[in-house]
TIDRENVO-970285 format. One record per atom (N, C-alpha, C): residue number from 1; residue in three letters; y, z, x negated. Coordinates in pm, whole numbers, plus 50000, padded with zeros to 5 digits. Layout:
N
- NUM:ALA:Y:Z:X
...
END
This chain:
217
- 1:MET:22359:79758:92890
- 1:MET:22263:79653:92922
- 1:MET:22222:79579:92796
- 2:ALA:22099:79530:92794
- 2:ALA:22050:79457:92678
- 2:ALA:22125:79325:92667
- 3:ARG:22166:79293:92545
- 3:ARG:22244:79171:92522
- 3:ARG:22154:79059:92471
- 4:ILE:22163:78944:92536
- 4:ILE:22081:78829:92501
- 4:ILE:22171:78714:92457
- 5:LEU:22137:78653:92344
- 5:LEU:22206:78532:92300
- 5:LEU:22122:78413:92343
- 6:LEU:22179:78330:92431
- 6:LEU:22113:78209:92478
- 6:LEU:22172:78089:92406
- 7:VAL:22088:78017:92331
- 7:VAL:22131:77898:92258
- 7:VAL:22064:77779:92325
- 8:GLU:22139:77709:92408
- 8:GLU:22084:77601:92490
- 8:GLU:22195:77503:92526
- 9:ASP:22172:77373:92501
- 9:ASP:22277:77276:92530
- 9:ASP:22258:77203:92663
- 10:ASP:22153:77233:92736
- 10:ASP:22134:77177:92869
- 10:ASP:22214:77262:92968
- 11:GLN:22320:77205:93024
- 11:GLN:22412:77282:93106
- 11:GLN:22345:77338:93232
- 12:ILE:22267:77256:93300
- 12:ILE:22204:77301:93425
- 12:ILE:22105:77414:93398
- 13:LEU:22020:77396:93296
- 13:LEU:21924:77501:93263
- 13:LEU:21997:77627:93219
- 14:SER:22102:77611:93141
- 14:SER:22178:77727:93093
- 14:SER:22235:77807:93209
- 15:GLU:22295:77737:93304
- 15:GLU:22354:77807:93419
- 15:GLU:22248:77880:93499
- 16:THR:22131:77817:93513
- 16:THR:22021:77879:93587
- 16:THR:21972:78005:93516
- 17:LEU:21955:77995:93384
- 17:LEU:21908:78109:93306
- 17:LEU:22009:78223:93305
- 18:ILE:22135:78191:93292
- 18:ILE:22239:78295:93292
- 18:ILE:22237:78372:93423
- 19:GLU:22228:78298:93534
- 19:GLU:22224:78364:93666
- 19:GLU:22099:78451:93679
- 20:LEU:21985:78398:93636
- 20:LEU:21859:78472:93642
- 20:LEU:21867:78601:93562
- 21:LEU:21912:78590:93438
- 21:LEU:21915:78705:93347
- 21:LEU:22018:78810:93390
- 22:GLU:22134:78763:93433
- 22:GLU:22236:78858:93477
- 22:GLU:22194:78930:93604
- 23:ASP:22122:78860:93692
- 23:ASP:22068:78926:93812
- 23:ASP:21969:79036:93777
- 24:GLU:21904:79020:93661
- 24:GLU:21808:79122:93614
- 24:GLU:21875:79235:93537
- 25:GLY:22006:79225:93521
- 25:GLY:22079:79332:93454
- 25:GLY:22110:79310:93308
- 26:TYR:22077:79190:93255
- 26:TYR:22104:79161:93115
- 26:TYR:22246:79107:93098
- 27:SER:22300:79127:92980
- 27:SER:22428:79067:92942
- 27:SER:22398:78943:92858
- 28:VAL:22456:78829:92895
- 28:VAL:22421:78702:92830
- 28:VAL:22543:78640:92763
- 29:VAL:22526:78605:92636
- 29:VAL:22625:78523:92565
- 29:VAL:22562:78386:92547
- 30:HIS:22629:78281:92596
- 30:HIS:22573:78147:92590
- 30:HIS:22651:78059:92494
- 31:VAL:22581:77994:92403
- 31:VAL:22640:77896:92313
- 31:VAL:22553:77771:92315
- 32:LYS:22612:77658:92273
- 32:LYS:22541:77531:92283
- 32:LYS:22498:77473:92149
- 33:SER:22542:77531:92038
- 33:SER:22512:77474:91907
- 33:SER:22470:77581:91808
- 34:ALA:22409:77537:91699
- 34:ALA:22361:77629:91597
- 34:ALA:22477:77702:91528
- 35:ASN:22582:77631:91497
- 35:ASN:22695:77695:91430
- 35:ASN:22761:77800:91519
- 36:ASP:22772:77769:91648
- 36:ASP:22829:77867:91741
- 36:ASP:22738:77989:91752
- 37:ALA:22606:77967:91743
- 37:ALA:22511:78078:91748
- 37:ALA:22529:78169:91627
- 38:LEU:22543:78110:91509
- 38:LEU:22564:78191:91389
- 38:LEU:22692:78272:91400
- 39:GLU:22796:78209:91449
- 39:GLU:22924:78280:91465
- 39:GLU:22909:78397:91561
- 40:ALA:22834:78375:91670
- 40:ALA:22814:78482:91769
- 40:ALA:22742:78601:91707
- 41:THR:22644:78574:91619
- 41:THR:22570:78684:91556
- 41:THR:22654:78758:91453
- 42:TYR:22757:78693:91401
- 42:TYR:22846:78761:91308
- 42:TYR:22941:78855:91383
- 43:ILE:22973:78817:91507
- 43:ILE:23069:78894:91586
- 43:ILE:23006:79018:91647
- 44:GLN:22881:79004:91694
- 44:GLN:22815:79118:91758
- 44:GLN:22664:79110:91740
- 45:SER:22598:79218:91772
- 45:SER:22452:79222:91763
- 45:SER:22391:79198:91901
- 46:PHE:22265:79156:91900
- 46:PHE:22194:79127:92025
- 46:PHE:22058:79194:92022
- 47:GLU:22002:79213:92142
- 47:GLU:21867:79268:92152
- 47:GLU:21762:79157:92157
- 48:LEU:21805:79032:92187
- 48:LEU:21709:78922:92200
- 48:LEU:21780:78788:92183
- 49:PHE:21708:78694:92118
- 49:PHE:21755:78555:92110
- 49:PHE:21665:78467:92195
- 50:LEU:21725:78379:92277
- 50:LEU:21653:78272:92346
- 50:LEU:21705:78142:92287
- 51:LEU:21617:78068:92217
- 51:LEU:21661:77954:92137
- 51:LEU:21594:77824:92180
- 52:ASP:21676:77723:92206
- 52:ASP:21625:77588:92219
- 52:ASP:21605:77534:92077
- 53:VAL:21521:77432:92062
- 53:VAL:21499:77374:91929
- 53:VAL:21596:77260:91902
- 54:ASN:21606:77167:91996
- 54:ASN:21692:77049:91976
- 54:ASN:21834:77079:92022
- 55:ILE:21914:77130:91928
- 55:ILE:22052:77167:91956
- 55:ILE:22144:77103:91853
- 56:PRO:22274:77091:91883
- 56:PRO:22369:77031:91787
- 56:PRO:22382:77110:91657
- 57:ASP:22431:77043:91554
- 57:ASP:22455:77094:91419
- 57:ASP:22325:77092:91337
- 58:PHE:22231:77176:91371
- 58:PHE:22097:77173:91311
- 58:PHE:22002:77239:91409
- 59:ASN:21873:77216:91391
- 59:ASN:21781:77259:91497
- 59:ASN:21755:77409:91500
- 60:GLY:21691:77452:91608
- 60:GLY:21666:77594:91628
- 60:GLY:21577:77656:91524
- 61:PHE:21483:77577:91470
- 61:PHE:21397:77629:91363
- 61:PHE:21480:77668:91241
- 62:GLU:21572:77579:91204
- 62:GLU:21659:77607:91088
- 62:GLU:21750:77725:91117
- 63:LEU:21798:77732:91241
- 63:LEU:21885:77843:91280
- 63:LEU:21815:77977:91262
- 64:LEU:21694:77988:91316
- 64:LEU:21621:78115:91306
- 64:LEU:21584:78146:91161
- 65:LYS:21552:78043:91084
- 65:LYS:21520:78063:90942
- 65:LYS:21639:78125:90869
- 66:ILE:21758:78076:90898
- 66:ILE:21880:78130:90836
- 66:ILE:21900:78275:90877
- 67:LEU:21880:78303:91005
- 67:LEU:21899:78439:91054
- 67:LEU:21799:78536:90991
- 68:ARG:21673:78492:90981
- 68:ARG:21571:78579:90922
- 68:ARG:21598:78602:90773
- 69:GLU:21645:78500:90703
- 69:GLU:21675:78513:90561
- 69:GLU:21794:78605:90537
- 70:SER:21877:78624:90640
- 70:SER:21990:78716:90629
- 70:SER:21954:78854:90683
- 71:ASP:21821:78878:90697
- 71:ASP:21768:79008:90741
- 71:ASP:21797:79040:90887
- 72:ASN:21818:78937:90968
- 72:ASN:21835:78958:91112
- 72:ASN:21696:78952:91176
- 73:SER:21649:79064:91226
- 73:SER:21513:79072:91281
- 73:SER:21510:79076:91434
- 74:THR:21618:79036:91497
- 74:THR:21626:79037:91643
- 74:THR:21510:78959:91704
- 75:PRO:21438:79016:91801
- 75:PRO:21328:78944:91866
- 75:PRO:21376:78810:91922
- 76:SER:21291:78705:91905
- 76:SER:21333:78570:91939
- 76:SER:21224:78494:92014
- 77:ILE:21268:78419:92114
- 77:ILE:21178:78333:92190
- 77:ILE:21231:78191:92186
- 78:PHE:21147:78096:92146
- 78:PHE:21184:77956:92152
- 78:PHE:21153:77902:92291
- 79:LEU:21252:77833:92351
- 79:LEU:21235:77763:92478
- 79:LEU:21248:77615:92448
- 80:THR:21138:77541:92451
- 80:THR:21143:77403:92402
- 80:THR:21045:77312:92473
- 81:SER:21075:77184:92472
- 81:SER:20984:77084:92528
- 81:SER:20878:77043:92426
- 82:LEU:20894:77087:92301
- 82:LEU:20797:77055:92196
- 82:LEU:20671:77139:92212
- 83:SER:20558:77073:92226
- 83:SER:20434:77147:92252
- 83:SER:20324:77119:92150
- 84:ASP:20353:77033:92049
- 84:ASP:20250:77001:91950
- 84:ASP:20226:77121:91859
- 85:ILE:20109:77124:91800
- 85:ILE:20069:77236:91716
- 85:ILE:20161:77254:91596
- 86:ALA:20208:77142:91541
- 86:ALA:20297:77151:91425
- 86:ALA:20427:77223:91459
- 87:SER:20483:77193:91577
- 87:SER:20607:77258:91620
- 87:SER:20582:77405:91650
- 88:LEU:20470:77434:91716
- 88:LEU:20435:77571:91746
- 88:LEU:20420:77653:91617
- 89:SER:20352:77593:91522
- 89:SER:20331:77659:91393
- 89:SER:20464:77683:91322
- 90:MET:20552:77583:91325
- 90:MET:20682:77596:91261
- 90:MET:20762:77708:91324
- 91:GLY:20758:77717:91456
- 91:GLY:20834:77822:91525
- 91:GLY:20796:77960:91478
- 92:PHE:20665:77985:91469
- 92:PHE:20621:78117:91425
- 92:PHE:20642:78136:91275
- 93:GLU:20635:78028:91200
- 93:GLU:20653:78038:91055
- 93:GLU:20793:78082:91019
- 94:VAL:20893:78037:91097
- 94:VAL:21032:78074:91065
- 94:VAL:21070:78209:91124
- 95:GLY:20977:78271:91199
- 95:GLY:21003:78407:91243
- 95:GLY:21014:78430:91392
- 96:ALA:20970:78333:91475
- 96:ALA:20975:78354:91620
- 96:ALA:20875:78459:91663
- 97:ASP:20907:78531:91769
- 97:ASP:20815:78628:91826
- 97:ASP:20737:78570:91943
- 98:ASP:20790:78465:92004
- 98:ASP:20723:78401:92117
- 98:ASP:20772:78258:92129
- 99:TYR:20698:78179:92208
- 99:TYR:20723:78035:92215
- 99:TYR:20686:77991:92356
- 100:LEU:20780:77937:92431
- 100:LEU:20756:77900:92571
- 100:LEU:20793:77754:92591
- 101:LYS:20697:77678:92643
- 101:LYS:20717:77534:92660
- 101:LYS:20789:77504:92792
- 102:LYS:20889:77416:92784
- 102:LYS:20958:77368:92904
- 102:LYS:20871:77262:92973
- 103:PRO:20875:77256:93106
- 103:PRO:20938:77353:93197
- 103:PRO:20852:77479:93207
- 104:PHE:20915:77592:93219
- 104:PHE:20842:77717:93223
- 104:PHE:20873:77792:93352
- 105:ASP:20786:77886:93384
- 105:ASP:20804:77968:93502
- 105:ASP:20905:78079:93469
- 106:PHE:21006:78094:93551
- 106:PHE:21111:78193:93523
- 106:PHE:21057:78336:93525
- 107:ASP:20964:78363:93613
- 107:ASP:20904:78496:93617
- 107:ASP:20827:78525:93488
- 108:GLU:20761:78422:93434
- 108:GLU:20690:78440:93308
- 108:GLU:20788:78471:93195
- 109:LEU:20901:78403:93195
- 109:LEU:21002:78429:93094
- 109:LEU:21048:78574:93101
- 110:LEU:21073:78624:93221
- 110:LEU:21119:78762:93236
- 110:LEU:21014:78861:93185
- 111:VAL:20887:78832:93212
- 111:VAL:20779:78919:93164
- 111:VAL:20777:78921:93012
- 112:ARG:20792:78804:92950
- 112:ARG:20789:78796:92804
- 112:ARG:20911:78867:92743
- 113:ILE:21026:78854:92806
- 113:ILE:21146:78922:92759
- 113:ILE:21126:79074:92763
- 114:GLN:21075:79122:92876
- 114:GLN:21053:79266:92890
- 114:GLN:20953:79318:92786
- 115:ALA:20849:79238:92760
- 115:ALA:20748:79278:92662
- 115:ALA:20809:79290:92522
- 116:LEU:20892:79193:92485
- 116:LEU:20954:79198:92352
- 116:LEU:21053:79313:92339
- 117:LEU:21128:79339:92445
- 117:LEU:21223:79450:92441
- 117:LEU:21150:79583:92431
- 118:ARG:21041:79597:92505
- 118:ARG:20962:79720:92494
- 118:ARG:20912:79740:92351
- 119:LYS:20868:79629:92292
- 119:LYS:20817:79635:92155
- 119:LYS:20927:79677:92058
- 120:SER:21046:79623:92074
- 120:SER:21155:79654:91981
- 120:SER:21202:79798:91997
- 121:PHE:21179:79856:92117
- 121:PHE:21216:79996:92141
- 121:PHE:21096:80088:92125
- 122:ALA:20985:80033:92075
- 122:ALA:20862:80110:92054
- 122:ALA:20820:80182:92182
- 123:SER:20827:80111:92294
- 123:SER:20793:80170:92423
- 123:SER:20689:80084:92493
- 124:LYS:20600:80150:92569
- 124:LYS:20498:80078:92645
- 124:LYS:20543:80050:92787
- 125:SER:20662:80094:92823
- 125:SER:20716:80068:92956
- 125:SER:20859:80018:92942
- 126:ASN:20929:80001:93054
- 126:ASN:21065:79951:93051
- 126:ASN:21168:80062:93036
- 127:GLU:21119:80182:93002
- 127:GLU:21211:80292:92981
- 127:GLU:21158:80384:92870
- 128:VAL:21249:80461:92815
- 128:VAL:21213:80557:92709
- 128:VAL:21249:80696:92760
- 129:LYS:21152:80786:92760
- 129:LYS:21178:80923:92800
- 129:LYS:21222:81003:92678
- 130:TYR:21332:81074:92692
- 130:TYR:21387:81153:92581
- 130:TYR:21427:81289:92636
- 131:LYS:21345:81390:92607
- 131:LYS:21367:81525:92661
- 131:LYS:21377:81514:92814
- 132:ASP:21490:81558:92872
- 132:ASP:21506:81549:93017
- 132:ASP:21579:81422:93059
- 133:LEU:21592:81329:92967
- 133:LEU:21667:81206:92993
- 133:LEU:21573:81086:93002
- 134:ILE:21620:80982:93067
- 134:ILE:21546:80855:93073
- 134:ILE:21641:80744:93032
- 135:TYR:21600:80667:92932
- 135:TYR:21679:80552:92885
- 135:TYR:21617:80425:92941
- 136:LYS:21698:80347:93014
- 136:LYS:21654:80220:93072
- 136:LYS:21681:80107:92972
- 137:ILE:21575:80044:92925
- 137:ILE:21588:79944:92819
- 137:ILE:21667:79822:92865
- 138:ALA:21630:79764:92978
- 138:ALA:21691:79638:93022
- 138:ALA:21840:79651:93049
- 139:THR:21881:79765:93106
- 139:THR:22020:79781:93145
- 139:THR:22102:79867:93049
- 140:ASN:22035:79922:92946
- 140:ASN:22102:80009:92848
- 140:ASN:22175:80121:92919
- 141:GLU:22101:80191:93006
- 141:GLU:22158:80303:93081
- 141:GLU:22081:80432:93053
- 142:LEU:22152:80543:93059
- 142:LEU:22090:80673:93039
- 142:LEU:22102:80753:93168
- 143:LEU:21990:80811:93210
- 143:LEU:21987:80891:93332
- 143:LEU:21949:81035:93299
- 144:ASP:22020:81131:93361
- 144:ASP:21981:81271:93351
- 144:ASP:21939:81318:93490
- 145:ASN:21925:81448:93509
- 145:ASN:21878:81500:93638
- 145:ASN:21975:81473:93753
- 146:ASN:22100:81443:93718
- 146:ASN:22201:81415:93821
- 146:ASN:22222:81266:93844
- 147:GLY:22150:81183:93770
- 147:GLY:22164:81039:93787
- 147:GLY:22221:80972:93664
- 148:LEU:22296:80866:93684
- 148:LEU:22348:80784:93575
- 148:LEU:22455:80857:93495
- 149:VAL:22439:80857:93362
- 149:VAL:22540:80912:93272
- 149:VAL:22638:80801:93238
- 150:MET:22766:80824:93260
- 150:MET:22866:80721:93240
- 150:MET:22912:80716:93094
- 151:PHE:22910:80596:93038
- 151:PHE:22959:80574:92902
- 151:PHE:23055:80456:92900
- 152:SER:23141:80454:92800
- 152:SER:23226:80337:92779
- 152:SER:23142:80225:92718
- 153:PRO:23190:80100:92720
- 153:PRO:23114:79990:92657
- 153:PRO:23081:80016:92510
- 154:LEU:23172:80077:92437
- 154:LEU:23147:80104:92296
- 154:LEU:23040:80210:92278
- 155:GLU:23045:80312:92362
- 155:GLU:22942:80416:92356
- 155:GLU:22805:80359:92391
- 156:GLN:22802:80264:92483
- 156:GLN:22675:80201:92521
- 156:GLN:22618:80119:92406
- 157:LYS:22703:80058:92326
- 157:LYS:22654:79984:92210
- 157:LYS:22583:80078:92113
- 158:LEU:22642:80193:92089
- 158:LEU:22580:80290:92000
- 158:LEU:22453:80347:92062
- 159:LEU:22456:80367:92193
- 159:LEU:22339:80419:92264
- 159:LEU:22218:80329:92242
- 160:SER:22238:80199:92258
- 160:SER:22130:80103:92239
- 160:SER:22077:80106:92096
- 161:LEU:22167:80111:91999
- 161:LEU:22126:80111:91859
- 161:LEU:22045:80237:91826
- 162:PHE:22089:80352:91874
- 162:PHE:22016:80476:91846
- 162:PHE:21876:80473:91908
- 163:PHE:21864:80421:92029
- 163:PHE:21732:80419:92092
- 163:PHE:21640:80314:92032
- 164:ARG:21695:80209:91977
- 164:ARG:21611:80111:91906
- 164:ARG:21557:80170:91776
- 165:ARG:21629:80266:91722
- 165:ARG:21593:80319:91591
- 165:ARG:21582:80471:91591
- 166:ILE:21512:80523:91690
- 166:ILE:21491:80667:91701
- 166:ILE:21424:80721:91574
- 167:ASP:21477:80832:91527
- 167:ASP:21425:80903:91409
- 167:ASP:21448:80826:91279
- 168:GLU:21538:80729:91282
- 168:GLU:21578:80659:91159
- 168:GLU:21722:80696:91127
- 169:THR:21754:80707:91001
- 169:THR:21893:80727:90961
- 169:THR:21967:80594:90970
- 170:ILE:22075:80593:91045
- 170:ILE:22158:80472:91059
- 170:ILE:22289:80499:90985
- 171:THR:22323:80413:90894
- 171:THR:22442:80435:90812
- 171:THR:22569:80420:90895
- 172:LYS:22676:80481:90847
- 172:LYS:22805:80468:90913
- 172:LYS:22846:80321:90921
- 173:GLN:22815:80246:90814
- 173:GLN:22853:80105:90812
- 173:GLN:22784:80027:90924
- 174:GLU:22656:80057:90947
- 174:GLU:22584:79990:91055
- 174:GLU:22641:80026:91191
- 175:LEU:22674:80152:91209
- 175:LEU:22731:80196:91336
- 175:LEU:22869:80136:91358
- 176:LEU:22948:80132:91253
- 176:LEU:23081:80074:91266
- 176:LEU:23075:79924:91294
- 177:TYR:22971:79859:91241
- 177:TYR:22953:79716:91267
- 177:TYR:22938:79690:91416
- 178:GLU:22873:79783:91486
- 178:GLU:22856:79769:91630
- 178:GLU:22990:79768:91702
- 179:LEU:23091:79829:91644
- 179:LEU:23221:79842:91708
- 179:LEU:23325:79746:91654
- 180:ASP:23295:79681:91542
- 180:ASP:23394:79609:91463
- 180:ASP:23459:79493:91535
- 181:ASN:23384:79428:91625
- 181:ASN:23435:79305:91686
- 181:ASN:23553:79331:91779
- 182:ILE:23578:79456:91816
- 182:ILE:23694:79483:91900
- 182:ILE:23788:79584:91834
- 183:ASN:23785:79585:91703
- 183:ASN:23883:79660:91624
- 183:ASN:23890:79809:91656
- 184:GLU:23775:79869:91677
- 184:GLU:23771:80013:91702
- 184:GLU:23680:80081:91600
- 185:SER:23682:80027:91477
- 185:SER:23581:80069:91380
- 185:SER:23625:80180:91286
- 186:SER:23713:80268:91329
- 186:SER:23750:80378:91241
- 186:SER:23646:80488:91250
- 187:GLU:23631:80563:91142
- 187:GLU:23534:80672:91142
- 187:GLU:23572:80780:91242
- 188:GLY:23701:80798:91266
- 188:GLY:23744:80895:91365
- 188:GLY:23696:80859:91504
- 189:ALA:23708:80732:91539
- 189:ALA:23661:80686:91670
- 189:ALA:23510:80702:91680
- 190:LEU:23440:80671:91571
- 190:LEU:23295:80683:91570
- 190:LEU:23253:80827:91598
- 191:ARG:23321:80923:91537
- 191:ARG:23288:81064:91559
- 191:ARG:23307:81103:91706
- 192:VAL:23411:81048:91767
- 192:VAL:23435:81076:91909
- 192:VAL:23320:81024:91995
- 193:TYR:23274:80903:91966
- 193:TYR:23164:80844:92043
- 193:TYR:23034:80922:92022
- 194:ILE:23010:80965:91898
- 194:ILE:22889:81042:91869
- 194:ILE:22893:81174:91946
- 195:THR:23009:81237:91951
- 195:THR:23024:81362:92025
- 195:THR:22991:81342:92172
- 196:LYS:23037:81231:92230
- 196:LYS:23008:81202:92371
- 196:LYS:22858:81186:92393
- 197:LEU:22790:81118:92303
- 197:LEU:22645:81100:92316
- 197:LEU:22572:81234:92303
- 198:ARG:22619:81318:92214
- 198:ARG:22559:81451:92198
- 198:ARG:22574:81533:92325
- 199:LYS:22692:81528:92385
- 199:LYS:22718:81604:92507
- 199:LYS:22627:81559:92621
- 200:ALA:22582:81433:92614
- 200:ALA:22492:81381:92717
- 200:ALA:22349:81431:92698
- 201:GLY:22322:81494:92583
- 201:GLY:22189:81549:92560
- 201:GLY:22112:81487:92445
- 202:LEU:22173:81395:92372
- 202:LEU:22105:81332:92259
- 202:LEU:22123:81418:92134
- 203:GLU:22012:81448:92069
- 203:GLU:22016:81529:91946
- 203:GLU:22040:81435:91828
- 204:ILE:22166:81416:91794
- 204:ILE:22204:81326:91686
- 204:ILE:22246:81409:91566
- 205:GLN:22172:81398:91458
- 205:GLN:22201:81473:91335
- 205:GLN:22301:81395:91250
- 206:THR:22387:81469:91183
- 206:THR:22475:81409:91083
- 206:THR:22403:81413:90949
- 207:ILE:22385:81298:90888
- 207:ILE:22326:81290:90755
- 207:ILE:22443:81277:90658
- 208:LYS:22472:81385:90589
- 208:LYS:22594:81395:90509
- 208:LYS:22611:81277:90414
- 209:ALA:22730:81217:90419
- 209:ALA:22771:81106:90332
- 209:ALA:22691:80977:90356
- 210:VAL:22607:80977:90458
- 210:VAL:22526:80857:90485
- 210:VAL:22549:80804:90625
- 211:GLY:22518:80885:90727
- 211:GLY:22530:80836:90863
- 211:GLY:22475:80935:90964
- 212:TYR:22401:80886:91062
- 212:TYR:22350:80971:91170
- 212:TYR:22207:80933:91204
- 213:ARG:22135:81028:91266
- 213:ARG:21998:81003:91309
- 213:ARG:21976:81065:91447
- 214:LEU:21921:80985:91540
- 214:LEU:21879:81038:91668
- 214:LEU:21739:81097:91649
- 215:VAL:21731:81228:91659
- 215:VAL:21605:81298:91635
- 215:VAL:21504:81266:91744
- 216:LYS:21382:81239:91705
- 216:LYS:21277:81208:91802
- 216:LYS:21251:81327:91891
- 217:ALA:21239:81301:92022
- 217:ALA:21219:81409:92118
- 217:ALA:21079:81469:92104
END
């Protein structure tokens, strides 16, 4: 499933958004402050950021600026009560992909999330067709002719990364980073996970001494 980092200090809104997003099949990590958000991004990667502007430690604009300067290009949506042109301009200047004024329509938020995820997966729909397989973007699931292909949580992390970067060489270090937060980052374990993905029908090339590439179908 696609992982979303929600940075919001309003408890009621946060609970509502978490329930909404999880009902749609997303995995949500919720934090209330900028420092906690930075720590979360160090621990794991996300497919989308939902950021409030007025949060503890420092504001959301500064938070996203720091993330972008560290080469984090995760698609981001600001959810804020600020609607003046200066704030809107600042949001996009620091690297936001979208900007939604509170109060907002929840269905509109879901549409915008789906649009950004499709864009990040270079897809015009909510799924990616790969040979005889179908990859579901929102739920990070792979389907073959017999239905859902079962993967472990770690294998699913690699699955998402490969489909976000089809036909790109991904270094071993980047792949291991996906696994590092739960201490399973050995190259031996990585080879086992790659083998499982290959058996499911993904054409993953070994790029000697560098990493792996999911070949474009």
